[in-house]
C-alpha positions in Angstrom: -15.0 -22.1 42.4 -11.5 -20.9 41.8 -10.6 -24.4 40.4 -13.5 -24.3 37.9 -12.3 -20.9 36.6 -8.8 -22.2 36.1 -10.1 -25.3 34.3 -12.3 -23.2 32.0 -9.4 -20.8 31.3 -7.0 -23.6 30.6 -9.5 -25.3 28.2 -10.0 -22.1 26.4 -6.3 -21.4 26.1 -5.6 -24.9 25.0 -8.4 -24.8 22.4 -7.2 -21.5 21.0 -3.6 -22.7 20.8 -4.6 -26.0 19.2 -6.8 -24.3 16.5 -4.2 -21.7 15.8 -1.4 -24.2 15.3 -3.6 -26.4 13.1 -4.3 -23.5 10.6 -0.7 -22.6 10.0 0.8 -24.8 7.3 4.2 -23.1 7.1 3.7 -22.5 3.4 3.2 -19.2 1.6 0.2 -19.3 -0.6 -0.1 -17.4 -3.9 -1.8 -14.1 -3.7 -2.7 -13.7 -7.3 -1.4 -13.4 -10.9 0.0 -10.6 -12.9 0.7 -10.2 -16.6 4.4 -9.5 -17.1 5.8 -8.3 -20.4 9.5 -7.4 -20.8 11.5 -6.0 -23.7 15.2 -5.4 -24.2 17.2 -3.8 -27.1 15.5 -3.6 -30.5 12.1 -4.2 -28.9 13.0 -7.8 -28.5 10.4 -9.5 -26.2 12.1 -11.6 -23.6 9.1 -12.4 -21.4 5.4 -12.3 -22.0 3.5 -14.5 -19.6 1.0 -14.5 -16.7 2.8 -15.4 -13.5 1.9 -16.0 -9.9 3.1 -13.9 -7.0 3.1 -14.5 -3.3 1.7 -12.3 -0.5 4.2 -9.7 0.5 6.4 -10.0 -2.6 7.5 -7.0 -4.6 7.9 -6.8 -8.3 11.7 -7.4 -8.0 11.0 -10.8 -6.4 8.9 -11.9 -9.3 11.4 -10.5 -11.8 14.3 -12.4 -10.1 12.3 -15.6 -10.3 11.8 -15.4 -14.0 14.6 -13.3 -15.5 18.3 -12.5 -14.9 17.9 -9.0 -13.4 20.6 -6.7 -12.0 20.0 -3.5 -10.1 22.2 -0.5 -10.4 24.8 0.7 -7.8 25.8 4.2 -6.7 23.7 6.9 -8.4 21.5 4.2 -10.1 21.0 2.1 -6.9 17.7 0.3 -6.9 17.0 0.8 -10.6 16.7 -2.1 -13.0 19.9 -1.7 -15.1 20.3 -5.1 -16.7 17.8 -7.7 -17.9 19.1 -11.0 -19.4 22.5 -9.3 -20.2 21.1 -6.2 -21.8 22.6 -3.3 -19.9 21.0 0.2 -19.8 23.8 2.7 -20.2 24.9 4.9 -17.3 24.2 8.1 -19.3 20.4 7.2 -19.2 20.1 7.5 -23.0 18.2 4.2 -22.7 16.6 2.9 -19.6 14.1 0.3 -18.4 10.7 2.0 -17.8 8.1 0.4 -15.6 4.5 0.6 -16.8 1.8 -0.5 -14.4 -1.7 -0.9 -15.8 -0.9 1.4 -18.7 0.5 4.2 -16.5 4.0 5.0 -15.4 4.6 3.2 -12.0 4.9 5.4 -9.0 7.6 3.1 -7.5 10.6 1.2 -8.7 10.7 -2.6 -8.9 12.1 -2.9 -5.4 9.2 -1.0 -3.9 6.3 -1.9 -6.2 3.7 -4.0 -4.6 1.5 -6.3 -6.6 -2.3 -6.8 -7.0 -4.1 -9.6 -8.6 -4.7 -8.8 -12.3 -2.0 -6.2 -12.6 -0.5 -5.7 -16.0 3.2 -4.9 -15.8 5.4 -3.9 -18.7 9.2 -3.3 -18.4 10.3 -1.6 -21.7 13.8 -0.8 -22.7 13.4 2.7 -24.1 15.1 5.8 -25.2 15.0 8.5 -22.5 13.0 10.7 -24.9 10.3 8.1 -25.4 7.3 8.9 -23.2 4.9 6.4 -24.5 3.4 3.8 -22.2 3.2 1.0 -24.8 -0.5 0.8 -24.3 
């Protein structure tokens, strides 16, 4: 009786391990698509496309894949300060504002999670410009 229990448990464990290992491909699948629109100085559009993102990625990951993006250091740490060579001044007279689905984003690019169908605009704007671009 004890041997039959061991055999049944062994078969169940082997089957579970086999099925689990067969379902893992080692590849990360896309989680969805977002609409990404980016402007720099003089309202020059540098990016306007629908792009894929992967599960667990943040906006900064997608930006780095498609644009030359640099984050600030020191007091501007974590903020997008440069896109394709266009640098936002340290005095914040201009900055890159992040608009998510026609509203100011609650998080910066490093912390902003993505959902399928999101519309994201990153606009180089004067500090006094409160429009969302929508």
